[in-house]
FIFIFI-751107 format. One record per residue (C-alpha): residue number from 1; residue in three letters; x, y, z; chain. Coordinates in nm, 4 decimals, padded with zeros to 6 digits. Example, Ala and Ser with C-alpha at 12.3 -4.5 7.8 and 13.67 -1.06 7.14 Angstrom:
PT   resi   resn          X          Y          Z   chain
PT      1    ala    01.2300   -00.4500    00.7800       A
PT      2    ser    01.3670   -00.1060    00.7140       A
END
This chain:
PT   resi   resn          X          Y          Z   chain
PT      1    met    00.0309    01.9954    04.5653       A
PT      2    lys    00.3732    01.9937    04.4241       A
PT      3    lys    00.3049    01.6038    04.3144       A
PT      4    leu   -00.0031    01.6904    04.1304       A
PT      5    leu    00.1455    02.0009    03.9556       A
PT      6    lys    00.4023    01.8111    03.8227       A
PT      7    thr    00.1690    01.5277    03.7182       A
PT      8    ile    00.0254    01.7981    03.4986       A
PT      9    leu    00.3474    01.9371    03.3640       A
PT     10    thr    00.4410    01.5874    03.2497       A
PT     11    thr    00.1146    01.5633    03.1037       A
PT     12    thr    00.1575    01.8507    02.9457       A
PT     13    ala    00.4940    01.7574    02.7650       A
PT     14    leu    00.3508    01.4530    02.6433       A
PT     15    ala    00.0124    01.6177    02.4865       A
PT     16    met    00.2444    01.8713    02.3130       A
PT     17    val    00.4596    01.6021    02.1722       A
PT     18    leu    00.1252    01.4329    02.0349       A
PT     19    gly    00.0017    01.7584    01.9347       A
PT     20    ala    00.3182    01.8251    01.7163       A
PT     21    gly    00.2447    01.4695    01.5144       A
PT     22    val   -00.0963    01.5470    01.4523       A
PT     23    ala    00.0132    01.8665    01.3142       A
PT     24    val    00.2543    01.6807    01.0795       A
PT     25    gly    00.0003    01.4242    00.9993       A
PT     26    ala   -00.2893    01.6923    00.8575       A
PT     27    his   -00.0023    01.7915    00.5863       A
PT     28    gln   -00.0084    01.4426    00.4742       A
PT     29    lys   -00.3738    01.4702    00.3377       A
PT     30    ala   -00.4488    01.5003    00.0208       A
PT     31    lys   -00.7979    01.5570   -00.1679       A
PT     32    val   -01.0203    01.3206   -00.4169       A
PT     33    glu   -01.1829    01.3893   -00.7033       A
PT     34    lys   -01.5818    01.2458   -00.5732       A
PT     35    val   -01.8312    01.2514   -00.8637       A
PT     36    glu   -02.2103    01.2647   -00.6977       A
PT     37    ala   -02.4136    01.0583   -00.8692       A
PT     38    ala   -02.7681    01.2141   -01.0394       A
PT     39    ala   -03.0554    01.0216   -01.1708       A
PT     40    ser   -02.9640    01.0178   -01.5340       A
PT     41    ala   -02.5683    01.1021   -01.4836       A
PT     42    his   -02.3332    00.8131   -01.5666       A
PT     43    gln   -01.9436    00.7888   -01.5752       A
PT     44    leu   -01.7458    00.5451   -01.7704       A
PT     45    ile   -01.3498    00.4979   -01.7988       A
PT     46    val   -01.1359    00.4467   -02.0897       A
PT     47    lys   -00.7930    00.3063   -02.0076       A
PT     48    phe   -00.4916    00.3313   -02.2858       A
PT     49    gly   -00.2671    00.0175   -02.2845       A
PT     50    ser   -00.0271    00.1836   -02.4682       A
PT     51    gln    00.1139    00.5115   -02.5692       A
PT     52    gly    00.0831    00.5622   -02.9335       A
PT     53    asn   -00.1062    00.7727   -03.2274       A
PT     54    trp   -00.4026    00.8937   -03.0198       A
PT     55    asn   -00.2057    01.1120   -02.7860       A
PT     56    gln   -00.0794    01.3462   -03.0961       A
PT     57    ala   -00.1615    01.6655   -03.1942       A
PT     58    asn   -00.3435    01.7683   -02.8825       A
PT     59    ala   -00.6261    01.5430   -02.9817       A
PT     60    lys   -00.9059    01.4685   -02.7506       A
PT     61    leu   -01.1221    01.1752   -02.6194       A
PT     62    ala   -01.4989    01.1169   -02.6466       A
PT     63    val   -01.7370    00.8452   -02.6911       A
PT     64    tyr   -02.0705    00.8076   -02.8559       A
PT     65    leu   -02.3308    00.5661   -02.6747       A
PT     66    trp   -02.6434    00.4365   -02.8020       A
PT     67    lys   -02.8978    00.1566   -02.7405       A
PT     68    gly   -03.1986    00.0679   -02.9715       A
PT     69    ser   -03.2004    00.1051   -03.3475       A
PT     70    gly   -03.4172    00.3320   -03.5917       A
PT     71    ala   -03.6757    00.5564   -03.4616       A
PT     72    ser   -03.6496    00.4074   -03.1029       A
PT     73    glu   -03.3035    00.4634   -03.0890       A
PT     74    ile   -03.1276    00.6730   -02.7623       A
PT     75    asn   -02.8224    00.8034   -02.8460       A
PT     76    thr   -02.5547    01.0745   -02.6878       A
PT     77    trp   -02.1764    01.1772   -02.6544       A
PT     78    thr   -01.9778    01.2112   -02.3386       A
PT     79    asn   -01.7868    01.4971   -02.2698       A
PT     80    thr   -01.4268    01.5424   -02.4183       A
PT     81    val   -01.1296    01.5377   -02.2460       A
PT     82    ser   -00.7704    01.6427   -02.3603       A
PT     83    leu   -00.5167    01.3449   -02.4378       A
PT     84    asn   -00.1796    01.3686   -02.2043       A
PT     85    ser    00.0989    01.1451   -02.3260       A
PT     86    glu    00.1565    01.0936   -01.9493       A
PT     87    val   -00.1712    00.9719   -01.8396       A
PT     88    asn   -00.3258    00.6515   -01.9384       A
PT     89    ile   -00.6806    00.6703   -01.7803       A
PT     90    tyr   -00.9715    00.8892   -01.8413       A
PT     91    lys   -01.2976    00.9563   -01.7162       A
PT     92    leu   -01.6168    01.0782   -01.9195       A
PT     93    asp   -01.9238    01.2022   -01.8209       A
PT     94    tyr   -02.2326    01.1335   -02.0034       A
PT     95    thr   -02.6600    01.1428   -01.9417       A
PT     96    phe   -02.8454    00.8362   -02.0450       A
PT     97    asp   -03.1947    00.6884   -01.9810       A
PT     98    gly   -03.0705    00.3486   -01.8359       A
PT     99    thr   -02.7481    00.1840   -01.9798       A
PT    100    pro   -02.6293    00.1631   -02.3275       A
PT    101    glu   -02.6176   -00.1026   -02.5232       A
PT    102    lys   -02.2770   -00.0123   -02.7906       A
PT    103    met   -02.0633    00.2583   -02.7992       A
PT    104    ile   -01.7597    00.4186   -03.0357       A
PT    105    ile   -01.4570    00.5602   -02.9119       A
PT    106    ser   -01.3905    00.8721   -03.1095       A
PT    107    arg   -01.0353    01.0721   -03.1028       A
PT    108    gln   -01.1515    01.4156   -03.1738       A
PT    109    asn   -00.9394    01.6957   -03.2948       A
PT    110    ser   -00.8094    01.9714   -03.0925       A
PT    111    ser   -01.0591    02.2472   -03.1859       A
PT    112    ala   -01.3588    02.0020   -03.0510       A
PT    113    gly   -01.5917    02.1323   -02.7886       A
PT    114    ser   -01.7026    02.0494   -02.4687       A
PT    115    thr   -01.8938    01.7443   -02.5926       A
PT    116    gly   -01.8075    01.4807   -02.8788       A
PT    117    ser   -01.9244    01.5007   -03.2409       A
PT    118    trp   -01.9046    01.3492   -03.5503       A
PT    119    gly   -01.7913    01.6525   -03.7149       A
PT    120    thr   -01.4520    01.6704   -03.5169       A
PT    121    ser   -01.3652    01.3063   -03.4788       A
PT    122    trp   -01.0119    01.2352   -03.6491       A
PT    123    ala   -01.0337    00.8352   -03.5936       A
PT    124    gln   -01.2854    00.6010   -03.4120       A
PT    125    ser   -01.3146    00.2665   -03.3117       A
PT    126    ser   -01.5688   -00.0385   -03.4725       A
PT    127    asn   -01.9004   -00.0711   -03.2882       A
PT    128    leu   -01.8094   -00.2019   -02.9469       A
PT    129    asp   -02.0194   -00.3678   -02.6716       A
PT    130    phe   -02.0894   -00.0945   -02.3622       A
PT    131    asn   -01.8250   -00.1238   -02.0715       A
PT    132    glu   -01.8301    00.0795   -01.7786       A
PT    133    gly   -01.4333    00.0298   -01.7992       A
PT    134    thr   -01.2543   -00.0306   -02.1594       A
PT    135    tyr   -00.9107   -00.1047   -02.2289       A
PT    136    leu   -00.7690   -00.0203   -02.5602       A
PT    137    asn   -00.4553   -00.0106   -02.7581       A
PT    138    ile   -00.3890    00.3448   -02.9327       A
PT    139    ser   -00.1103    00.2121   -03.1330       A
PT    140    glu   -00.3576    00.1499   -03.4241       A
PT    141    trp   -00.5600    00.4694   -03.5650       A
PT    142    asn   -00.8840    00.2888   -03.6015       A
PT    143    ile   -00.9326    00.0335   -03.3314       A
PT    144    thr   -01.1500   -00.2694   -03.3950       A
PT    145    ser   -01.1305   -00.4547   -03.0734       A
PT    146    thr   -01.1072   -00.3507   -02.7111       A
PT    147    ser   -01.1486   -00.5524   -02.3639       A
PT    148    gly   -01.3842   -00.3769   -02.1073       A
PT    149    trp   -01.4113   -00.4903   -01.7126       A
PT    150    lys   -01.7063   -00.3904   -01.4688       A
PT    151    ile   -01.6018   -00.0947   -01.2442       A
PT    152    ser   -01.7893   -00.1575   -00.9291       A
PT    153    ala   -01.6706   -00.2925   -00.5602       A
PT    154    asp   -01.9423   -00.5149   -00.3487       A
PT    155    val   -01.9150   -00.4704    00.0372       A
PT    156    arg   -01.9354   -00.8179    00.1951       A
PT    157    ser   -02.0561   -00.8442    00.5330       A
PT    158    asn   -02.0832   -01.1677    00.7964       A
PT    159    gln   -02.4094   -01.0149    00.8847       A
PT    160    ile   -02.5602   -01.1112    00.5529       A
PT    161    pro   -02.5836   -01.5213    00.5104       A
PT    162    ser   -02.2551   -01.6711    00.3369       A
PT    163    phe   -02.0875   -01.3317    00.3594       A
PT    164    gly   -02.3143   -01.1900    00.1303       A
PT    165    thr   -02.3301   -00.8786   -00.0670       A
PT    166    lys   -02.4103   -00.5720    00.2089       A
PT    167    thr   -02.3682   -00.2823   -00.0421       A
PT    168    thr   -02.2649   -00.2127   -00.4041       A
PT    169    leu   -02.0114    00.0740   -00.4549       A
PT    170    ser   -02.0990    00.1901   -00.8103       A
PT    171    thr   -02.0196    00.5871   -00.8117       A
PT    172    ile   -01.7295    00.6060   -01.0679       A
PT    173    gly   -01.4612    00.8831   -01.0092       A
PT    174    leu   -01.0703    00.9576   -01.0509       A
PT    175    asn   -00.8603    00.9729   -00.7214       A
PT    176    asp   -00.5623    01.1602   -00.6560       A
PT    177    ser   -00.3219    00.8564   -00.8356       A
PT    178    asn   -00.5685    00.9125   -01.1487       A
PT    179    asn   -00.7023    00.5406   -01.0888       A
PT    180    pro   -01.0543    00.4538   -01.1350       A
PT    181    glu   -01.2262    00.5024   -00.7696       A
PT    182    val   -01.5802    00.3697   -00.6630       A
PT    183    ser   -01.7386    00.5059   -00.3808       A
PT    184    gly   -02.0931    00.5045   -00.1649       A
PT    185    ser   -02.2062    00.5552    00.2148       A
PT    186    val   -02.2094    00.1914    00.4034       A
PT    187    thr   -02.3722    00.1942    00.7390       A
PT    188    leu   -02.1756   -00.0527    00.9724       A
PT    189    ala   -02.2698   -00.2058    01.3216       A
PT    190    lys   -02.0281   -00.2333    01.6029       A
PT    191    asp   -01.8060   -00.5803    01.5458       A
PT    192    glu   -01.9207   -00.6217    01.1898       A
PT    193    glu   -01.6891   -00.7808    01.0154       A
PT    194    phe   -01.6570   -00.6776    00.6301       A
PT    195    lys   -01.4324   -00.7084    00.2953       A
PT    196    ile   -01.4361   -00.5972   -00.0517       A
PT    197    leu   -01.4884   -00.7870   -00.3675       A
PT    198    ser   -01.4135   -00.5738   -00.6611       A
PT    199    gly   -01.5772   -00.5781   -01.0086       A
PT    200    asp   -01.3087   -00.8217   -01.1545       A
PT    201    asn   -01.3614   -01.0744   -00.8455       A
PT    202    val   -01.0826   -00.9612   -00.6472       A
PT    203    trp   -01.1127   -00.9992   -00.2330       A
PT    204    ser   -00.9386   -00.7282   -00.0647       A
PT    205    gly   -00.9270   -00.6740    00.3584       A
PT    206    tyr   -00.6526   -00.3952    00.2373       A
PT    207    tyr   -00.7278   -00.0145    00.4006       A
PT    208    gly   -00.6547    00.3271    00.4893       A
PT    209    cys   -00.8347    00.5754    00.6973       A
PT    210    pro   -00.7562    00.9068    00.8418       A
PT    211    ala   -00.5759    00.9160    01.1942       A
PT    212    ala   -00.9351    01.0307    01.3598       A
PT    213    ile   -01.0749    00.7267    01.2573       A
PT    214    asp   -00.8072    00.4810    01.2944       A
PT    215    gly   -00.9281    00.3660    01.6271       A
PT    216    cys   -01.2909    00.2655    01.4729       A
PT    217    phe   -01.1317   -00.0618    01.2779       A
PT    218    ser   -00.9261   -00.3274    01.3709       A
PT    219    gly   -00.8298   -00.6326    01.1569       A
PT    220    gly   -00.7660   -00.6138    00.7822       A
PT    221    ser   -00.4349   -00.4689    00.6480       A
PT    222    lys   -00.2757   -00.1311    00.5925       A
PT    223    thr    00.0049   -00.2327    00.4536       A
PT    224    gly   -00.0487   -00.4024    00.1257       A
PT    225    arg   -00.3219   -00.6754   -00.0465       A
PT    226    ser   -00.2454   -01.0150   -00.0235       A
PT    227    asp   -00.4595   -01.3330   -00.0515       A
PT    228    ser   -00.4824   -01.3821    00.3194       A
PT    229    asp   -00.5812   -01.0368    00.4247       A
PT    230    pro   -00.8358   -01.0615    00.7006       A
PT    231    asn   -01.1700   -00.9337    00.7518       A
PT    232    ile   -01.1627   -00.5723    00.8845       A
PT    233    thr   -01.4009   -00.5101    01.2016       A
PT    234    cys   -01.5728   -00.2151    01.2873       A
PT    235    leu   -01.5405   -00.1032    01.6450       A
PT    236    glu   -01.7694    00.1850    01.6460       A
PT    237    ala   -02.1009    00.1592    01.4707       A
PT    238    gly   -02.2145    00.4201    01.2441       A
PT    239    thr   -02.2055    00.5630    00.8654       A
PT    240    tyr   -01.8948    00.6041    00.7015       A
PT    241    asp   -01.7878    00.6478    00.3706       A
PT    242    phe   -01.6054    00.3898    00.1278       A
PT    243    phe   -01.3702    00.4979   -00.1829       A
PT    244    phe   -01.2210    00.1925   -00.3533       A
PT    245    asp   -00.9414    00.2302   -00.5680       A
PT    246    thr   -01.0236   -00.0534   -00.8540       A
PT    247    glu   -00.6196   -00.0488   -00.9702       A
PT    248    thr   -00.4550   -00.1091   -00.6404       A
PT    249    lys   -00.7322   -00.2928   -00.4556       A
PT    250    arg   -00.6989   -00.0334   -00.1252       A
PT    251    leu   -01.0373    00.1213    00.0395       A
PT    252    trp   -00.9995    00.4224    00.1808       A
PT    253    leu   -01.2596    00.4491    00.4966       A
PT    254    ser   -01.3591    00.8105    00.6403       A
PT    255    arg   -01.6163    00.9409    00.8753       A
PT    256    gln   -01.6839    01.2964    00.8124       A
PT    257    asp   -01.8528    01.3929    01.1414       A
PT    258    ile   -01.5393    01.2649    01.3128       A
PT    259    val   -01.2885    01.3840    01.0883       A
PT    260    asp   -01.5026    01.7554    01.1252       A
PT    261    ala   -01.4402    01.7374    01.5090       A
PT    262    asp   -01.1192    01.5934    01.4932       A
PT    263    gly   -01.0371    01.9070    01.2801       A
PT    264    tyr   -01.2106    02.1412    01.5078       A
PT    265    ala   -01.0092    01.9666    01.8114       A
PT    266    ser   -00.6855    02.0205    01.6931       A
PT    267    tyr   -00.7950    02.3800    01.6351       A
PT    268    phe   -00.8929    02.4341    01.9741       A
PT    269    leu   -00.6086    02.2923    02.1321       A
PT    270    ser   -00.3744    02.5052    01.9243       A
PT    271    his   -00.5721    02.8567    01.9651       A
PT    272    val   -00.6758    02.8676    02.3084       A
PT    273    gly   -00.4004    03.0659    02.5252       A
PT    274    cys   -00.3611    03.0625    02.9064       A
PT    275    asp   -00.1396    03.2788    03.1662       A
PT    276    glu    00.1097    03.1034    03.3564       A
PT    277    ser   -00.0822    03.2224    03.7073       A
PT    278    gly   -00.4113    03.0455    03.5811       A
PT    279    val   -00.6137    03.3183    03.7432       A
PT    280    asn   -00.6882    03.5135    03.3711       A
PT    281    leu   -00.9691    03.4012    03.1238       A
PT    282    pro   -00.8041    03.2210    02.8520       A
PT    283    ser   -00.7396    03.3825    02.5208       A
PT    284    gly   -00.8797    03.3124    02.1912       A
PT    285    trp   -01.2124    03.1878    02.3312       A
PT    286    ser   -01.3949    03.4008    02.0933       A
PT    287    asp   -01.2365    03.2861    01.8251       A
PT    288    cys   -01.2595    02.9536    01.8883       A
PT    289    ala   -01.6347    02.9666    01.9695       A
PT    290    ser   -01.6936    03.1717    01.6224       A
PT    291    thr   -01.5060    02.8464    01.4415       A
PT    292    tyr   -01.7381    02.6162    01.6294       A
PT    293    ala   -02.0572    02.8069    01.4861       A
PT    294    ser   -01.8848    02.7176    01.1614       A
PT    295    leu   -01.8683    02.3155    01.2275       A
PT    296    ser   -02.0745    02.0899    01.0485       A
PT    297    ala   -02.3890    01.9632    01.2241       A
PT    298    gly   -02.2321    01.6086    01.2595       A
PT    299    gly   -01.9192    01.7350    01.3918       A
PT    300    lys   -02.0806    01.9445    01.6458       A
PT    301    asp   -02.3407    01.6505    01.7626       A
PT    302    tyr   -01.9977    01.4390    01.7983       A
PT    303    leu   -01.8183    01.6637    02.0107       A
PT    304    tyr   -02.1274    01.7356    02.2088       A
PT    305    ser   -02.1521    01.3720    02.2895       A
PT    306    ala   -01.7830    01.3061    02.3341       A
PT    307    thr   -01.6170    01.1888    02.6743       A
PT    308    gly   -01.3662    01.4032    02.7806       A
PT    309    ser   -01.0187    01.2830    02.8980       A
PT    310    ile   -00.6238    01.3530    02.9332       A
PT    311    glu   -00.5313    00.9804    03.0217       A
PT    312    glu   -00.2674    00.8498    02.8423       A
PT    313    gly   -00.3453    00.7664    02.4662       A
PT    314    ala   -00.6510    00.9882    02.4682       A
PT    315    asp   -00.7092    01.1392    02.1176       A
PT    316    asn   -00.7444    01.5259    02.0184       A
PT    317    ile   -01.1503    01.5156    02.0607       A
PT    318    ala   -01.1195    01.3647    02.4248       A
PT    319    arg   -00.8595    01.6411    02.5324       A
PT    320    cys   -01.0473    01.9160    02.3632       A
PT    321    val   -01.3573    01.8365    02.5609       A
PT    322    tyr   -01.2188    01.7871    02.8594       A
PT    323    trp   -00.9920    02.1129    02.8824       A
PT    324    tyr   -01.3371    02.2879    02.7373       A
PT    325    asp   -01.5233    02.1465    03.0484       A
PT    326    tyr   -01.2465    02.2546    03.2786       A
PT    327    ala   -01.2396    02.6190    03.1455       A
PT    328    val   -01.6241    02.6582    03.1406       A
PT    329    arg   -01.6255    02.4779    03.5324       A
PT    330    val   -01.3425    02.7083    03.6712       A
PT    331    his   -01.4590    03.0285    03.4413       A
PT    332    pro   -01.8386    03.0241    03.4899       A
PT    333    ser   -01.8372    03.3689    03.2710       A
PT    334    leu   -01.7168    03.2108    02.9657       A
PT    335    thr   -01.9536    03.1818    02.6525       A
PT    336    lys   -02.0643    02.7674    02.6671       A
PT    337    phe   -02.0128    02.7522    02.2777       A
PT    338    met   -02.0382    02.3873    02.2753       A
PT    339    lys   -02.3602    02.2888    02.1382       A
PT    340    asn   -02.5334    01.9955    01.9318       A
PT    341    ser   -02.6805    02.0280    01.5836       A
PT    342    ser   -02.9593    02.1331    01.8071       A
PT    343    asn   -02.8575    02.4133    01.9690       A
PT    344    ile   -02.8514    02.2377    02.3020       A
PT    345    val   -02.5417    02.3361    02.5227       A
PT    346    arg   -02.2961    02.0392    02.6010       A
PT    347    ala   -02.3855    01.9642    02.9825       A
PT    348    ser   -01.9963    02.0143    03.0998       A
PT    349    ser   -01.8385    01.7549    03.3764       A
PT    350    gly   -01.9088    01.8626    03.7124       A
PT    351    thr   -01.5987    01.7224    03.8550       A
PT    352    ile   -01.2556    01.7089    03.6608       A
PT    353    asn   -01.0257    01.4147    03.7072       A
PT    354    thr   -00.6641    01.3843    03.6161       A
PT    355    phe   -00.5400    01.0451    03.6419       A
PT    356    gly   -00.7309    00.9638    03.9487       A
PT    357    gln   -00.7033    01.3243    04.1025       A
PT    358    thr   -00.9981    01.5430    04.1865       A
PT    359    ile   -00.9586    01.9179    04.1185       A
PT    360    ser   -01.1124    02.0551    04.3559       A
PT    361    lys   -01.2016    02.4363    04.3540       A
PT    362    asp   -00.9338    02.5013    04.6241       A
PT    363    thr   -00.6742    02.4017    04.3464       A
PT    364    thr   -00.7936    02.5690    04.0669       A
PT    365    ala   -00.6657    02.9193    04.1701       A
PT    366    ile   -00.3119    02.7413    04.1274       A
PT    367    leu   -00.4085    02.5001    03.8097       A
PT    368    ala   -00.6820    02.6982    03.5925       A
PT    369    thr   -00.6151    02.7456    03.2540       A
PT    370    val   -00.2544    02.6442    03.2348       A
PT    371    ile   -00.3722    02.3433    03.1660       A
PT    372    ile   -00.6463    02.4013    02.9641       A
PT    373    val   -00.4710    02.3705    02.6200       A
PT    374    val   -00.1323    02.2045    02.6346       A
PT    375    ala   -00.0930    02.2142    02.2337       A
PT    376    ser   -00.1271    02.5883    02.1959       A
PT    377    leu    00.2471    02.5985    02.1156       A
PT    378    thr    00.2206    02.3602    01.8425       A
PT    379    ala   -00.0482    02.5552    01.6138       A
PT    380    val   -00.1522    02.3666    01.3158       A
PT    381    gly   -00.3356    02.6862    01.1487       A
PT    382    gly   -00.6881    02.5597    01.1246       A
PT    383    phe   -00.9053    02.2664    01.1183       A
PT    384    phe   -01.0176    02.3265    00.7758       A
PT    385    leu   -00.7157    02.1420    00.6301       A
PT    386    leu   -00.8831    01.8183    00.7457       A
PT    387    lys   -01.1841    01.8493    00.5317       A
PT    388    lys   -01.1990    01.5334    00.3306       A
PT    389    lys   -00.9555    01.2485    00.2813       A
PT    390    lys   -00.7050    01.0577    00.1291       A
PT    391    glu   -00.3403    00.9589    00.2177       A
PT    392    ile   -00.1903    00.8037   -00.1143       A
PT    393    lys    00.0521    00.5575   -00.0457       A
END
């Protein structure tokens, strides 16, 4: 018995250290601006090659777009954005039927409204061919030429002949570094290899992801891009969110059901209390139950089907469901709140095993909930901090 208790206490100390690491990591996440695509909503990027005349006097930026001519012409203005001498990349939104053919980039005066107009135009470019991304030198007042590039990225897969295109990422936004970013959802099979080919024909296996899904991938490079980046291999099948920075060529991978489940697991491990004897019911159970009820459907389904473990290297999710299963077995009066999105109660394990040792009912009076939640001393303040994305390096 003493040997078993010593093993458990050692496990407790280790898990507390791991829990503290998770708490620190959570504060390294930052949000990303993501533009949701609609049937007729589009975005374009204007990048200034230098600071100059256009940034003066609180001016704004807008773009006039059109296709066709005469009575059949279709035209529109983008929204306006305020120019800033410290920012050189701007995203503009517009609604259009199809793809514009031509555009004029306009410097709007400070009194311009939310949409560009000729009445508030201070300076403008000549008629330019339309590009999703446009590079211009604003040291000139009236710009006569620009260069453009395609803002998109292909996800290339070994499951497509000749490592062909699986998906094209085409929803345009700006990320936290104010860089153009394209995004989309991609369904990957187990052991599928993939890589990114950017719109300017650069291959990249450079990527990052939340710690919660780090074990879902291998290969590639997390430290920087090089021409020799290996392919990224998916180790857990599923649908992932892809966000590709077209400037740094870095891919951010996420999967919201796992991120949500991991966030809740951190919350559970930091909010369920226990007494030293293990006789009393754990505290905080009702709070964990109500927080679980607000969890996303994907997060619930992932936790519902997860395998519990406190083996060395077990992650938050594995430890959470292990101690949840243990608690409801030792204390049958506890509410079994862990359900999937169809409201089916998780079938908790009937036998709890700690490093190969089966804990029977004879030992529960001593052990009980003292080891249900070892991370309660490293409270992380709520799993909603982990909602969506992104580590910026």
